[in-house]
C-alpha positions as CSV (number, residue, x, y, z in Angstrom):
1,M,119.3,96.5,91.2
2,N,117.0,99.4,90.5
3,I,117.5,103.1,91.2
4,F,114.5,105.3,91.6
5,I,114.5,109.1,91.8
6,F,111.7,111.1,93.3
7,K,110.8,114.7,92.5
8,K,110.2,117.4,95.1
9,G,106.5,117.3,96.1
10,D,106.1,113.6,95.3
11,N,104.1,111.4,97.7
12,F,106.8,108.9,98.5
13,L,104.6,105.9,99.2
14,E,102.3,106.4,96.2
15,E,105.1,107.1,93.8
16,F,107.2,104.2,95.1
17,K,104.4,101.8,94.7
18,K,103.8,103.0,91.1
19,K,107.5,102.5,90.3
20,L,107.6,99.0,91.9
21,K,104.5,97.9,89.9
22,A,106.0,99.3,86.7
23,E,109.1,97.2,87.2
24,N,107.2,94.1,88.4
25,I,108.9,94.2,91.8
26,E,107.0,92.3,94.5
27,S,109.6,92.0,97.2
28,G,112.9,93.3,98.3
29,F,114.7,95.9,100.4
30,F,115.6,99.5,99.9
31,Y,117.9,102.3,101.1
32,G,117.6,106.0,100.4
33,L,118.4,109.5,101.5
34,G,117.3,113.0,100.6
35,G,114.8,115.4,102.1
36,V,111.1,115.8,102.8
37,T,108.7,118.7,103.4
38,K,105.7,116.8,104.7
39,V,105.9,113.6,106.7
40,H,103.6,111.3,108.7
41,L,105.6,109.4,111.3
42,G,104.2,106.4,113.1
43,F,105.5,104.7,116.2
44,Y,104.4,102.2,118.7
45,E,103.6,103.8,122.1
46,L,104.3,101.2,124.8
47,T,102.2,102.7,127.5
48,K,99.1,102.9,125.3
49,K,99.9,99.7,123.5
50,K,99.0,101.1,120.1
51,Y,100.5,102.9,117.1
52,V,100.4,106.7,117.1
53,T,100.9,108.8,114.0
54,K,102.1,112.4,114.0
55,K,102.2,114.8,111.0
56,F,105.0,117.3,110.4
57,K,105.2,120.1,107.8
58,D,108.7,121.6,107.4
59,T,111.9,120.9,105.6
60,F,113.7,117.9,107.0
61,E,116.9,116.1,105.8
62,V,116.6,112.3,105.5
63,L,119.9,110.9,106.7
64,S,118.8,107.3,106.3
65,L,115.8,105.6,104.8
66,T,115.6,101.8,105.0
67,G,112.9,99.3,104.5
68,N,111.4,96.3,102.8
69,V,108.8,95.6,100.2
70,A,106.4,92.6,100.2
71,K,103.1,91.5,98.8
72,S,100.1,90.8,101.1
73,N,96.7,89.9,99.8
74,G,97.8,90.9,96.3
75,E,98.9,94.4,97.3
76,I,102.4,95.8,97.7
77,V,103.2,96.7,101.3
78,I,106.1,99.0,102.1
79,H,107.6,98.9,105.6
80,S,110.1,101.8,106.1
81,H,112.2,103.4,108.8
82,I,113.5,107.0,108.4
83,V,116.1,109.0,110.4
């Protein structure tokens, strides 16, 4: 088990990928909590049949962060859900 701590202002995906590479982690699952100040949320819009991304800039509490990590075409891919 690994525990990663992020600093205020970190780009979560970029920093998480760096930490995963440094620890040679290529697959797994993760849980987290905390807060964010800038977030890009993506969701699938059924009526348009495509993914939509919305950006928010404010202070938000993260009650639950879950996801998984896998490798695809040699690159680490992070799939996450946030509440």
